[in-house]
NUTOR-733755 format. One record per residue (C-alpha): residue number from 1; x, y, z; residue in three letters. Coordinates in steps of 0.05 Angstrom, whole numbers, plus 5000, padded with zeros to 4 digits. Example, Ala and Ser with C-alpha at 12.3 -4.5 7.8 and 13.67 -1.06 7.14 Angstrom:
BEGIN
<r zado="1" x="5246" y="4910" z="5156" lolo="ALA"/>
<r zado="2" x="5273" y="4979" z="5143" lolo="SER"/>
END
This chain:
BEGIN
<r zado="1" x="2927" y="3083" z="5286" lolo="MET"/>
<r zado="2" x="2935" y="3084" z="5358" lolo="ARG"/>
<r zado="3" x="2972" y="3024" z="5382" lolo="ILE"/>
<r zado="4" x="2986" y="2996" z="5449" lolo="SER"/>
<r zado="5" x="3041" y="2949" z="5458" lolo="MET"/>
<r zado="6" x="3045" y="2907" z="5520" lolo="VAL"/>
<r zado="7" x="3114" y="2875" z="5535" lolo="SER"/>
<r zado="8" x="3113" y="2851" z="5607" lolo="GLU"/>
<r zado="9" x="3187" y="2829" z="5618" lolo="HIS"/>
<r zado="10" x="3225" y="2859" z="5558" lolo="ALA"/>
<r zado="11" x="3229" y="2934" z="5558" lolo="SER"/>
<r zado="12" x="3243" y="2966" z="5491" lolo="PRO"/>
<r zado="13" x="3287" y="3014" z="5527" lolo="LEU"/>
<r zado="14" x="3341" y="2964" z="5541" lolo="ALA"/>
<r zado="15" x="3349" y="2955" z="5469" lolo="ALA"/>
<r zado="16" x="3343" y="3030" z="5450" lolo="LEU"/>
<r zado="17" x="3389" y="3048" z="5505" lolo="GLY"/>
<r zado="18" x="3447" y="3004" z="5473" lolo="GLY"/>
<r zado="19" x="3451" y="2957" z="5528" lolo="VAL"/>
<r zado="20" x="3455" y="2883" z="5513" lolo="ASP"/>
<r zado="21" x="3385" y="2857" z="5505" lolo="ALA"/>
<r zado="22" x="3346" y="2794" z="5487" lolo="GLY"/>
<r zado="23" x="3307" y="2786" z="5421" lolo="GLY"/>
<r zado="24" x="3240" y="2805" z="5450" lolo="GLN"/>
<r zado="25" x="3270" y="2873" z="5472" lolo="ASN"/>
<r zado="26" x="3300" y="2889" z="5406" lolo="VAL"/>
<r zado="27" x="3240" y="2866" z="5367" lolo="HIS"/>
<r zado="28" x="3188" y="2903" z="5412" lolo="VAL"/>
<r zado="29" x="3239" y="2965" z="5405" lolo="ALA"/>
<r zado="30" x="3248" y="2964" z="5330" lolo="ALA"/>
<r zado="31" x="3180" y="2950" z="5311" lolo="LEU"/>
<r zado="32" x="3154" y="3007" z="5351" lolo="SER"/>
<r zado="33" x="3202" y="3055" z="5323" lolo="VAL"/>
<r zado="34" x="3183" y="3035" z="5255" lolo="ALA"/>
<r zado="35" x="3109" y="3039" z="5262" lolo="LEU"/>
<r zado="36" x="3117" y="3106" z="5297" lolo="ALA"/>
<r zado="37" x="3160" y="3129" z="5233" lolo="ALA"/>
<r zado="38" x="3104" y="3103" z="5192" lolo="ARG"/>
<r zado="39" x="3055" y="3158" z="5226" lolo="GLY"/>
<r zado="40" x="3028" y="3114" z="5281" lolo="HIS"/>
<r zado="41" x="3023" y="3132" z="5352" lolo="THR"/>
<r zado="42" x="3052" y="3077" z="5396" lolo="VAL"/>
<r zado="43" x="3051" y="3066" z="5469" lolo="GLN"/>
<r zado="44" x="3092" y="3008" z="5498" lolo="VAL"/>
<r zado="45" x="3069" y="2982" z="5566" lolo="TYR"/>
<r zado="46" x="3122" y="2943" z="5611" lolo="THR"/>
<r zado="47" x="3131" y="2926" z="5680" lolo="ARG"/>
<r zado="48" x="3168" y="2971" z="5727" lolo="ARG"/>
<r zado="49" x="3231" y="2932" z="5752" lolo="ASP"/>
<r zado="50" x="3265" y="2990" z="5788" lolo="ASP"/>
<r zado="51" x="3231" y="3043" z="5832" lolo="PRO"/>
<r zado="52" x="3267" y="3098" z="5803" lolo="GLY"/>
<r zado="53" x="3238" y="3090" z="5733" lolo="LEU"/>
<r zado="54" x="3196" y="3146" z="5706" lolo="PRO"/>
<r zado="55" x="3124" y="3134" z="5697" lolo="ASP"/>
<r zado="56" x="3129" y="3150" z="5619" lolo="ARG"/>
<r zado="57" x="3191" y="3159" z="5571" lolo="VAL"/>
<r zado="58" x="3178" y="3197" z="5509" lolo="GLN"/>
<r zado="59" x="3227" y="3161" z="5459" lolo="VAL"/>
<r zado="60" x="3207" y="3204" z="5397" lolo="GLN"/>
<r zado="61" x="3149" y="3235" z="5361" lolo="ASP"/>
<r zado="62" x="3096" y="3180" z="5365" lolo="GLY"/>
<r zado="63" x="3130" y="3130" z="5412" lolo="LEU"/>
<r zado="64" x="3124" y="3130" z="5488" lolo="GLU"/>
<r zado="65" x="3143" y="3074" z="5534" lolo="VAL"/>
<r zado="66" x="3099" y="3072" z="5601" lolo="VAL"/>
<r zado="67" x="3126" y="3033" z="5662" lolo="HIS"/>
<r zado="68" x="3070" y="3001" z="5703" lolo="LEU"/>
<r zado="69" x="3073" y="2973" z="5777" lolo="THR"/>
<r zado="70" x="3060" y="2896" z="5768" lolo="ALA"/>
<r zado="71" x="3093" y="2861" z="5830" lolo="GLY"/>
<r zado="72" x="3154" y="2885" z="5869" lolo="PRO"/>
<r zado="73" x="3192" y="2940" z="5829" lolo="ALA"/>
<r zado="74" x="3253" y="2891" z="5825" lolo="LEU"/>
<r zado="75" x="3284" y="2851" z="5770" lolo="PRO"/>
<r zado="76" x="3247" y="2787" z="5769" lolo="LEU"/>
<r zado="77" x="3256" y="2718" z="5722" lolo="PRO"/>
<r zado="78" x="3201" y="2723" z="5672" lolo="LYS"/>
<r zado="79" x="3177" y="2656" z="5693" lolo="ASP"/>
<r zado="80" x="3160" y="2690" z="5761" lolo="ASP"/>
<r zado="81" x="3115" y="2747" z="5733" lolo="LEU"/>
<r zado="82" x="3050" y="2704" z="5725" lolo="LEU"/>
<r zado="83" x="3017" y="2726" z="5793" lolo="PRO"/>
<r zado="84" x="3025" y="2799" z="5771" lolo="TYR"/>
<r zado="85" x="2991" y="2799" z="5702" lolo="MET"/>
<r zado="86" x="2925" y="2818" z="5736" lolo="GLY"/>
<r zado="87" x="2956" y="2883" z="5760" lolo="GLN"/>
<r zado="88" x="2992" y="2896" z="5693" lolo="LEU"/>
<r zado="89" x="2923" y="2893" z="5657" lolo="ALA"/>
<r zado="90" x="2893" y="2937" z="5707" lolo="GLY"/>
<r zado="91" x="2948" y="2987" z="5696" lolo="GLY"/>
<r zado="92" x="2940" y="2987" z="5624" lolo="VAL"/>
<r zado="93" x="2864" y="2993" z="5629" lolo="LEU"/>
<r zado="94" x="2873" y="3053" z="5675" lolo="ALA"/>
<r zado="95" x="2919" y="3088" z="5628" lolo="ASP"/>
<r zado="96" x="2875" y="3080" z="5570" lolo="TRP"/>
<r zado="97" x="2822" y="3115" z="5609" lolo="GLY"/>
<r zado="98" x="2760" y="3130" z="5566" lolo="THR"/>
<r zado="99" x="2801" y="3130" z="5503" lolo="GLU"/>
<r zado="100" x="2826" y="3059" z="5487" lolo="PRO"/>
<r zado="101" x="2872" y="3050" z="5430" lolo="PRO"/>
<r zado="102" x="2854" y="3022" z="5359" lolo="ASP"/>
<r zado="103" x="2892" y="2957" z="5374" lolo="VAL"/>
<r zado="104" x="2933" y="2924" z="5426" lolo="VAL"/>
<r zado="105" x="2992" y="2882" z="5410" lolo="HIS"/>
<r zado="106" x="3018" y="2834" z="5460" lolo="SER"/>
<r zado="107" x="3088" y="2798" z="5465" lolo="HIS"/>
<r zado="108" x="3101" y="2732" z="5498" lolo="PHE"/>
<r zado="109" x="3045" y="2691" z="5528" lolo="TRP"/>
<r zado="110" x="3035" y="2727" z="5597" lolo="MET"/>
<r zado="111" x="3033" y="2796" z="5561" lolo="SER"/>
<r zado="112" x="2976" y="2765" z="5521" lolo="GLY"/>
<r zado="113" x="2938" y="2746" z="5587" lolo="LEU"/>
<r zado="114" x="2941" y="2818" z="5609" lolo="ALA"/>
<r zado="115" x="2926" y="2848" z="5542" lolo="ALA"/>
<r zado="116" x="2864" y="2805" z="5529" lolo="LEU"/>
<r zado="117" x="2840" y="2821" z="5602" lolo="GLU"/>
<r zado="118" x="2848" y="2898" z="5591" lolo="ALA"/>
<r zado="119" x="2819" y="2894" z="5519" lolo="ALA"/>
<r zado="120" x="2758" y="2856" z="5543" lolo="ARG"/>
<r zado="121" x="2743" y="2911" z="5598" lolo="SER"/>
<r zado="122" x="2750" y="2969" z="5548" lolo="ALA"/>
<r zado="123" x="2683" y="2994" z="5531" lolo="GLY"/>
<r zado="124" x="2624" y="2957" z="5499" lolo="ASP"/>
<r zado="125" x="2663" y="2931" z="5439" lolo="GLU"/>
<r zado="126" x="2731" y="2924" z="5472" lolo="GLY"/>
<r zado="127" x="2796" y="2926" z="5430" lolo="VAL"/>
<r zado="128" x="2824" y="2878" z="5381" lolo="PRO"/>
<r zado="129" x="2883" y="2842" z="5406" lolo="VAL"/>
<r zado="130" x="2943" y="2819" z="5364" lolo="VAL"/>
<r zado="131" x="2992" y="2773" z="5391" lolo="HIS"/>
<r zado="132" x="3062" y="2751" z="5383" lolo="THR"/>
<r zado="133" x="3089" y="2692" z="5424" lolo="PHE"/>
<r zado="134" x="3159" y="2698" z="5408" lolo="HIS"/>
<r zado="135" x="3172" y="2630" z="5440" lolo="ALA"/>
<r zado="136" x="3119" y="2572" z="5455" lolo="LEU"/>
<r zado="137" x="3119" y="2529" z="5519" lolo="GLY"/>
<r zado="138" x="3103" y="2465" z="5479" lolo="THR"/>
<r zado="139" x="3170" y="2474" z="5440" lolo="VAL"/>
<r zado="140" x="3208" y="2495" z="5501" lolo="LYS"/>
<r zado="141" x="3181" y="2433" z="5538" lolo="LYS"/>
<r zado="142" x="3196" y="2383" z="5483" lolo="ARG"/>
<r zado="143" x="3270" y="2407" z="5480" lolo="HIS"/>
<r zado="144" x="3285" y="2423" z="5554" lolo="GLN"/>
<r zado="145" x="3244" y="2367" z="5593" lolo="GLY"/>
<r zado="146" x="3247" y="2381" z="5665" lolo="ALA"/>
<r zado="147" x="3296" y="2436" z="5656" lolo="GLU"/>
<r zado="148" x="3236" y="2481" z="5631" lolo="ASP"/>
<r zado="149" x="3224" y="2534" z="5686" lolo="THR"/>
<r zado="150" x="3157" y="2554" z="5659" lolo="SER"/>
<r zado="151" x="3101" y="2554" z="5708" lolo="PRO"/>
<r zado="152" x="3057" y="2493" z="5702" lolo="PRO"/>
<r zado="153" x="3001" y="2542" z="5682" lolo="GLU"/>
<r zado="154" x="3035" y="2558" z="5618" lolo="ARG"/>
<r zado="155" x="3011" y="2488" z="5593" lolo="ALA"/>
<r zado="156" x="2935" y="2513" z="5585" lolo="TRP"/>
<r zado="157" x="2941" y="2590" z="5585" lolo="LEU"/>
<r zado="158" x="2987" y="2600" z="5532" lolo="GLU"/>
<r zado="159" x="2940" y="2562" z="5480" lolo="PRO"/>
<r zado="160" x="2881" y="2599" z="5510" lolo="SER"/>
<r zado="161" x="2916" y="2667" z="5490" lolo="VAL"/>
<r zado="162" x="2926" y="2641" z="5417" lolo="GLY"/>
<r zado="163" x="2852" y="2618" z="5415" lolo="ARG"/>
<r zado="164" x="2825" y="2683" z="5443" lolo="ARG"/>
<r zado="165" x="2867" y="2734" z="5403" lolo="ALA"/>
<r zado="166" x="2837" y="2766" z="5344" lolo="ASP"/>
<r zado="167" x="2898" y="2755" z="5304" lolo="ARG"/>
<r zado="168" x="2965" y="2716" z="5317" lolo="VAL"/>
<r zado="169" x="3030" y="2736" z="5289" lolo="LEU"/>
<r zado="170" x="3079" y="2678" z="5276" lolo="ALA"/>
<r zado="171" x="3150" y="2699" z="5260" lolo="THR"/>
<r zado="172" x="3166" y="2641" z="5218" lolo="CYS"/>
<r zado="173" x="3132" y="2586" z="5177" lolo="SER"/>
<r zado="174" x="3150" y="2533" z="5226" lolo="ASP"/>
<r zado="175" x="3112" y="2570" z="5283" lolo="GLU"/>
<r zado="176" x="3051" y="2565" z="5243" lolo="VAL"/>
<r zado="177" x="3048" y="2489" z="5250" lolo="PHE"/>
<r zado="178" x="3062" y="2496" z="5320" lolo="GLU"/>
<r zado="179" x="3008" y="2543" z="5331" lolo="LEU"/>
<r zado="180" x="2957" y="2500" z="5293" lolo="LYS"/>
<r zado="181" x="2980" y="2442" z="5340" lolo="ALA"/>
<r zado="182" x="2954" y="2481" z="5401" lolo="ILE"/>
<r zado="183" x="2892" y="2498" z="5371" lolo="GLY"/>
<r zado="184" x="2900" y="2566" z="5344" lolo="VAL"/>
<r zado="185" x="2856" y="2572" z="5276" lolo="PRO"/>
<r zado="186" x="2899" y="2579" z="5213" lolo="GLY"/>
<r zado="187" x="2849" y="2631" z="5187" lolo="SER"/>
<r zado="188" x="2871" y="2675" z="5247" lolo="ARG"/>
<r zado="189" x="2950" y="2670" z="5237" lolo="ILE"/>
<r zado="190" x="2994" y="2720" z="5199" lolo="SER"/>
<r zado="191" x="3069" y="2716" z="5186" lolo="ILE"/>
<r zado="192" x="3112" y="2782" z="5205" lolo="ALA"/>
<r zado="193" x="3182" y="2757" z="5219" lolo="PRO"/>
<r zado="194" x="3235" y="2798" z="5264" lolo="CYS"/>
<r zado="195" x="3276" y="2845" z="5225" lolo="GLY"/>
<r zado="196" x="3347" y="2875" z="5223" lolo="VAL"/>
<r zado="197" x="3369" y="2948" z="5238" lolo="ASP"/>
<r zado="198" x="3404" y="2960" z="5167" lolo="LEU"/>
<r zado="199" x="3424" y="3027" z="5187" lolo="SER"/>
<r zado="200" x="3471" y="2994" z="5238" lolo="LEU"/>
<r zado="201" x="3485" y="2926" z="5207" lolo="PHE"/>
<r zado="202" x="3520" y="2930" z="5141" lolo="SER"/>
<r zado="203" x="3579" y="2901" z="5106" lolo="SER"/>
<r zado="204" x="3608" y="2973" z="5100" lolo="SER"/>
<r zado="205" x="3654" y="2994" z="5158" lolo="GLY"/>
<r zado="206" x="3713" y="2967" z="5196" lolo="PRO"/>
<r zado="207" x="3723" y="2896" z="5225" lolo="ALA"/>
<r zado="208" x="3755" y="2886" z="5293" lolo="GLU"/>
<r zado="209" x="3822" y="2850" z="5288" lolo="PRO"/>
<r zado="210" x="3830" y="2778" z="5297" lolo="ARG"/>
<r zado="211" x="3885" y="2736" z="5330" lolo="GLY"/>
<r zado="212" x="3889" y="2678" z="5276" lolo="ARG"/>
<r zado="213" x="3880" y="2668" z="5203" lolo="ARG"/>
<r zado="214" x="3808" y="2649" z="5211" lolo="HIS"/>
<r zado="215" x="3751" y="2666" z="5261" lolo="ARG"/>
<r zado="216" x="3684" y="2638" z="5271" lolo="ILE"/>
<r zado="217" x="3641" y="2669" z="5318" lolo="ALA"/>
<r zado="218" x="3575" y="2651" z="5363" lolo="ALA"/>
<r zado="219" x="3531" y="2706" z="5389" lolo="VAL"/>
<r zado="220" x="3475" y="2698" z="5438" lolo="GLY"/>
<r zado="221" x="3458" y="2685" z="5512" lolo="ARG"/>
<r zado="222" x="3502" y="2634" z="5546" lolo="LEU"/>
<r zado="223" x="3448" y="2578" z="5557" lolo="VAL"/>
<r zado="224" x="3456" y="2507" z="5538" lolo="PRO"/>
<r zado="225" x="3400" y="2507" z="5484" lolo="ARG"/>
<r zado="226" x="3439" y="2558" z="5443" lolo="LYS"/>
<r zado="227" x="3486" y="2502" z="5425" lolo="GLY"/>
<r zado="228" x="3555" y="2543" z="5436" lolo="VAL"/>
<r zado="229" x="3585" y="2477" z="5460" lolo="ASP"/>
<r zado="230" x="3577" y="2445" z="5390" lolo="LEU"/>
<r zado="231" x="3618" y="2502" z="5361" lolo="ALA"/>
<r zado="232" x="3675" y="2487" z="5412" lolo="ILE"/>
<r zado="233" x="3672" y="2414" z="5392" lolo="ARG"/>
<r zado="234" x="3669" y="2433" z="5316" lolo="ALA"/>
<r zado="235" x="3733" y="2474" z="5331" lolo="LEU"/>
<r zado="236" x="3770" y="2413" z="5353" lolo="ALA"/>
<r zado="237" x="3747" y="2373" z="5296" lolo="LEU"/>
<r zado="238" x="3772" y="2426" z="5249" lolo="LEU"/>
<r zado="239" x="3837" y="2427" z="5286" lolo="ARG"/>
<r zado="240" x="3837" y="2350" z="5278" lolo="ASP"/>
<r zado="241" x="3825" y="2358" z="5199" lolo="GLU"/>
<r zado="242" x="3890" y="2405" z="5194" lolo="GLY"/>
<r zado="243" x="3854" y="2470" z="5200" lolo="LEU"/>
<r zado="244" x="3892" y="2492" z="5259" lolo="GLU"/>
<r zado="245" x="3894" y="2569" z="5250" lolo="ASP"/>
<r zado="246" x="3822" y="2583" z="5270" lolo="VAL"/>
<r zado="247" x="3798" y="2619" z="5332" lolo="GLU"/>
<r zado="248" x="3724" y="2618" z="5358" lolo="LEU"/>
<r zado="249" x="3696" y="2683" z="5387" lolo="LEU"/>
<r zado="250" x="3636" y="2676" z="5437" lolo="ILE"/>
<r zado="251" x="3596" y="2737" z="5450" lolo="VAL"/>
<r zado="252" x="3545" y="2733" z="5503" lolo="GLY"/>
<r zado="253" x="3540" y="2726" z="5578" lolo="GLY"/>
<r zado="254" x="3558" y="2779" z="5629" lolo="SER"/>
<r zado="255" x="3591" y="2847" z="5617" lolo="SER"/>
<r zado="256" x="3650" y="2833" z="5661" lolo="ASP"/>
<r zado="257" x="3702" y="2781" z="5675" lolo="SER"/>
<r zado="258" x="3681" y="2770" z="5747" lolo="ALA"/>
<r zado="259" x="3609" y="2753" z="5722" lolo="GLY"/>
<r zado="260" x="3635" y="2710" z="5667" lolo="LEU"/>
<r zado="261" x="3676" y="2671" z="5718" lolo="GLU"/>
<r zado="262" x="3613" y="2660" z="5762" lolo="SER"/>
<r zado="263" x="3568" y="2639" z="5704" lolo="ASP"/>
<r zado="264" x="3558" y="2566" z="5703" lolo="PRO"/>
<r zado="265" x="3551" y="2561" z="5628" lolo="GLU"/>
<r zado="266" x="3612" y="2603" z="5615" lolo="ALA"/>
<r zado="267" x="3650" y="2555" z="5662" lolo="ARG"/>
<r zado="268" x="3623" y="2491" z="5627" lolo="ARG"/>
<r zado="269" x="3640" y="2518" z="5561" lolo="LEU"/>
<r zado="270" x="3716" y="2536" z="5580" lolo="LEU"/>
<r zado="271" x="3721" y="2468" z="5615" lolo="ALA"/>
<r zado="272" x="3699" y="2432" z="5551" lolo="LEU"/>
<r zado="273" x="3751" y="2474" z="5513" lolo="ALA"/>
<r zado="274" x="3805" y="2452" z="5559" lolo="ARG"/>
<r zado="275" x="3785" y="2379" z="5558" lolo="SER"/>
<r zado="276" x="3789" y="2385" z="5479" lolo="LEU"/>
<r zado="277" x="3854" y="2424" z="5479" lolo="ASP"/>
<r zado="278" x="3829" y="2481" z="5440" lolo="VAL"/>
<r zado="279" x="3823" y="2533" z="5500" lolo="ALA"/>
<r zado="280" x="3878" y="2573" z="5473" lolo="ASP"/>
<r zado="281" x="3832" y="2585" z="5409" lolo="ARG"/>
<r zado="282" x="3768" y="2598" z="5444" lolo="VAL"/>
<r zado="283" x="3754" y="2676" z="5463" lolo="LEU"/>
<r zado="284" x="3698" y="2685" z="5513" lolo="LEU"/>
<r zado="285" x="3680" y="2756" z="5502" lolo="ARG"/>
<r zado="286" x="3622" y="2771" z="5547" lolo="GLY"/>
<r zado="287" x="3573" y="2822" z="5527" lolo="GLN"/>
<r zado="288" x="3591" y="2870" z="5472" lolo="VAL"/>
<r zado="289" x="3551" y="2938" z="5464" lolo="PRO"/>
<r zado="290" x="3501" y="2936" z="5405" lolo="ARG"/>
<r zado="291" x="3534" y="2994" z="5363" lolo="GLU"/>
<r zado="292" x="3602" y="2952" z="5368" lolo="GLN"/>
<r zado="293" x="3571" y="2888" z="5343" lolo="MET"/>
<r zado="294" x="3573" y="2899" z="5265" lolo="PRO"/>
<r zado="295" x="3652" y="2905" z="5274" lolo="ALA"/>
<r zado="296" x="3650" y="2840" z="5307" lolo="VAL"/>
<r zado="297" x="3611" y="2805" z="5260" lolo="LEU"/>
<r zado="298" x="3651" y="2830" z="5199" lolo="ARG"/>
<r zado="299" x="3711" y="2802" z="5232" lolo="SER"/>
<r zado="300" x="3685" y="2731" z="5226" lolo="ALA"/>
<r zado="301" x="3691" y="2687" z="5164" lolo="ASP"/>
<r zado="302" x="3626" y="2654" z="5188" lolo="ALA"/>
<r zado="303" x="3575" y="2659" z="5242" lolo="VAL"/>
<r zado="304" x="3552" y="2596" z="5274" lolo="VAL"/>
<r zado="305" x="3480" y="2593" z="5301" lolo="CYS"/>
<r zado="306" x="3468" y="2521" z="5328" lolo="ALA"/>
<r zado="307" x="3413" y="2523" z="5377" lolo="PRO"/>
<r zado="308" x="3374" y="2457" z="5394" lolo="TRP"/>
<r zado="309" x="3311" y="2498" z="5372" lolo="TYR"/>
<r zado="310" x="3300" y="2572" z="5356" lolo="GLU"/>
<r zado="311" x="3233" y="2609" z="5349" lolo="PRO"/>
<r zado="312" x="3268" y="2659" z="5301" lolo="PHE"/>
<r zado="313" x="3338" y="2681" z="5319" lolo="GLY"/>
<r zado="314" x="3359" y="2757" z="5304" lolo="ILE"/>
<r zado="315" x="3434" y="2741" z="5301" lolo="VAL"/>
<r zado="316" x="3432" y="2707" z="5234" lolo="PRO"/>
<r zado="317" x="3399" y="2768" z="5203" lolo="LEU"/>
<r zado="318" x="3448" y="2811" z="5233" lolo="GLU"/>
<r zado="319" x="3509" y="2772" z="5210" lolo="ALA"/>
<r zado="320" x="3475" y="2765" z="5139" lolo="MET"/>
<r zado="321" x="3465" y="2844" z="5135" lolo="ALA"/>
<r zado="322" x="3542" y="2847" z="5150" lolo="CYS"/>
<r zado="323" x="3552" y="2804" z="5088" lolo="GLY"/>
<r zado="324" x="3580" y="2744" z="5133" lolo="VAL"/>
<r zado="325" x="3557" y="2674" z="5116" lolo="PRO"/>
<r zado="326" x="3517" y="2635" z="5168" lolo="VAL"/>
<r zado="327" x="3521" y="2566" z="5192" lolo="VAL"/>
<r zado="328" x="3457" y="2549" z="5223" lolo="ALA"/>
<r zado="329" x="3413" y="2492" z="5255" lolo="SER"/>
<r zado="330" x="3355" y="2472" z="5211" lolo="ALA"/>
<r zado="331" x="3308" y="2493" z="5264" lolo="VAL"/>
<r zado="332" x="3247" y="2545" z="5274" lolo="GLY"/>
<r zado="333" x="3257" y="2609" z="5241" lolo="GLY"/>
<r zado="334" x="3332" y="2597" z="5221" lolo="LEU"/>
<r zado="335" x="3298" y="2550" z="5160" lolo="ILE"/>
<r zado="336" x="3264" y="2610" z="5135" lolo="ASP"/>
<r zado="337" x="3323" y="2664" z="5146" lolo="THR"/>
<r zado="338" x="3381" y="2622" z="5123" lolo="VAL"/>
<r zado="339" x="3373" y="2596" z="5051" lolo="VAL"/>
<r zado="340" x="3414" y="2533" z="5045" lolo="HIS"/>
<r zado="341" x="3467" y="2534" z="4995" lolo="GLY"/>
<r zado="342" x="3448" y="2611" z="4976" lolo="ARG"/>
<r zado="343" x="3459" y="2653" z="5039" lolo="THR"/>
<r zado="344" x="3488" y="2602" z="5085" lolo="GLY"/>
<r zado="345" x="3492" y="2530" z="5101" lolo="LEU"/>
<r zado="346" x="3439" y="2488" z="5145" lolo="HIS"/>
<r zado="347" x="3463" y="2430" z="5189" lolo="VAL"/>
<r zado="348" x="3423" y="2382" z="5233" lolo="PRO"/>
<r zado="349" x="3414" y="2402" z="5307" lolo="PRO"/>
<r zado="350" x="3466" y="2376" z="5359" lolo="ARG"/>
<r zado="351" x="3512" y="2350" z="5305" lolo="ASP"/>
<r zado="352" x="3581" y="2376" z="5315" lolo="PRO"/>
<r zado="353" x="3611" y="2336" z="5260" lolo="ALA"/>
<r zado="354" x="3563" y="2365" z="5206" lolo="ALA"/>
<r zado="355" x="3576" y="2435" z="5238" lolo="LEU"/>
<r zado="356" x="3648" y="2421" z="5226" lolo="ALA"/>
<r zado="357" x="3642" y="2397" z="5156" lolo="ALA"/>
<r zado="358" x="3602" y="2458" z="5138" lolo="ALA"/>
<r zado="359" x="3649" y="2506" z="5174" lolo="LEU"/>
<r zado="360" x="3709" y="2468" z="5135" lolo="SER"/>
<r zado="361" x="3674" y="2479" z="5069" lolo="GLU"/>
<r zado="362" x="3668" y="2557" z="5081" lolo="LEU"/>
<r zado="363" x="3739" y="2565" z="5106" lolo="LEU"/>
<r zado="364" x="3775" y="2527" z="5050" lolo="GLN"/>
<r zado="365" x="3727" y="2559" z="4997" lolo="ASN"/>
<r zado="366" x="3732" y="2629" z="5008" lolo="PRO"/>
<r zado="367" x="3700" y="2651" z="4943" lolo="ARG"/>
<r zado="368" x="3643" y="2610" z="4957" lolo="TYR"/>
<r zado="369" x="3637" y="2639" z="5028" lolo="ALA"/>
<r zado="370" x="3639" y="2710" z="5000" lolo="ARG"/>
<r zado="371" x="3582" y="2690" z="4947" lolo="ARG"/>
<r zado="372" x="3541" y="2665" z="5005" lolo="LEU"/>
<r zado="373" x="3555" y="2730" z="5044" lolo="GLY"/>
<r zado="374" x="3537" y="2773" z="4987" lolo="VAL"/>
<r zado="375" x="3469" y="2737" z="4976" lolo="ALA"/>
<r zado="376" x="3457" y="2741" z="5048" lolo="GLY"/>
<r zado="377" x="3461" y="2815" z="5053" lolo="LYS"/>
<r zado="378" x="3414" y="2821" z="4993" lolo="GLN"/>
<r zado="379" x="3364" y="2779" z="5027" lolo="ARG"/>
<r zado="380" x="3366" y="2808" z="5091" lolo="ALA"/>
<r zado="381" x="3358" y="2879" z="5057" lolo="SER"/>
<r zado="382" x="3302" y="2856" z="5013" lolo="ALA"/>
<r zado="383" x="3262" y="2815" z="5063" lolo="ARG"/>
<r zado="384" x="3279" y="2833" z="5135" lolo="TYR"/>
<r zado="385" x="3280" y="2909" z="5138" lolo="SER"/>
<r zado="386" x="3239" y="2935" z="5198" lolo="TRP"/>
<r zado="387" x="3198" y="2978" z="5155" lolo="ASP"/>
<r zado="388" x="3174" y="2917" z="5112" lolo="ARG"/>
<r zado="389" x="3161" y="2880" z="5178" lolo="VAL"/>
<r zado="390" x="3121" y="2942" z="5202" lolo="ALA"/>
<r zado="391" x="3082" y="2937" z="5141" lolo="LEU"/>
<r zado="392" x="3068" y="2867" z="5149" lolo="GLU"/>
<r zado="393" x="3045" y="2880" z="5223" lolo="THR"/>
<r zado="394" x="2999" y="2938" z="5198" lolo="GLU"/>
<r zado="395" x="2963" y="2890" z="5153" lolo="GLN"/>
<r zado="396" x="2953" y="2845" z="5210" lolo="ALA"/>
<r zado="397" x="2923" y="2898" z="5250" lolo="TYR"/>
<r zado="398" x="2875" y="2919" z="5196" lolo="GLN"/>
<r zado="399" x="2852" y="2843" z="5194" lolo="LEU"/>
<r zado="400" x="2844" y="2844" z="5269" lolo="ALA"/>
<r zado="401" x="2802" y="2907" z="5268" lolo="LEU"/>
<r zado="402" x="2755" y="2874" z="5214" lolo="GLY"/>
<r zado="403" x="2754" y="2939" z="5176" lolo="THR"/>
<r zado="404" x="2705" y="2910" z="5121" lolo="ALA"/>
<r zado="405" x="2656" y="2900" z="5180" lolo="ALA"/>
<r zado="406" x="2670" y="2969" z="5211" lolo="ARG"/>
<r zado="407" x="2675" y="3024" z="5159" lolo="PRO"/>
<r zado="408" x="2669" y="3080" z="5209" lolo="GLY"/>
<r zado="409" x="2728" y="3054" z="5247" lolo="ARG"/>
<r zado="410" x="2768" y="3053" z="5183" lolo="LEU"/>
<r zado="411" x="2761" y="3125" z="5173" lolo="GLN"/>
<r zado="412" x="2792" y="3144" z="5240" lolo="SER"/>
<r zado="413" x="2856" y="3106" z="5227" lolo="LEU"/>
<r zado="414" x="2921" y="3147" z="5221" lolo="GLY"/>
<r zado="415" x="2986" y="3123" z="5190" lolo="GLY"/>
<r zado="416" x="3005" y="3105" z="5119" lolo="LYS"/>
<r zado="417" x="2957" y="3080" z="5074" lolo="ALA"/>
<r zado="418" x="2966" y="2999" z="5060" lolo="LEU"/>
END
């Protein structure tokens, strides 16, 4: 099958190159690699954000990244990219020429606009469009309110992407309900979660040294909605309970100390730690290269994922694959990935007391924590390998293609049989 991925702001090369990248970069990169490994031909279209980038990068057999000009060749906040989606669509369409792909898979709502415009203009029948939102504006607005920096047009353009796409891929069961609420027919929704790189993240291998008897870790972008401040508050509550020999490792933010010092969220977190008299137990690491993350995760007794909301969340899967129990907010995709009492513990969002209680339970019952870690590893391996996610994505592509109604098209598809 010939597949075009459109990922306007999140280049897979960031993740493939080992640089710290967000969830969408990792998702697009890993899914594309897995689909190419299954025999498909994948081209990923992303926006050129540096004039020195080559037009095309051959990543491996069957996988190519194409940089298209859409707005200035500079890094821009994703919320500023809407005016350039027409240019992105034109670039995709021009690159297809007279040979459009079998299916186009867009990632994030603005990519969906570009993909739909290109697909509609490609020949008489067009090209089926499968779309993954990764995050929904309605959910973001609900939790961030006036702090939401999305362009106002998102309120009506995003639902239109969901309604016009041939198939929408939700990454978790909670997202299905959110999609239906914005008017996406349930009959056109499939679930294909994010996955985890099981060749990198495993329980086998070294763990980096830690400075205290116990370590808890929080990993992710340093933004308020990730709830890292809740882990600091929980650390103070653990100390008050008598669990004093505990450190909190925070991974995320800038890759150098100067960047962390100028980061407003990093400064806020450190000020909070000082005010609670736990600054000597909080380690703000900054970015860690991806290949070093398994050793970081294996060094922790538990990994905290306490966001206000979370469309999916890859970090819990990476921790589970390393055999480390996860304490997670009972929100979004974390409800699916972390099974309460079996692979980790759920806590209500924005509740530092509940978070501290769950961490205390794990730290004071290491045998229970190990049992959760073993079960988490088994769940990550059985349910969240990228090959399985690629298979589920293929099935969604087939549904979008309507192969039963187009038998001639089915014969032209490559890749492994479903």
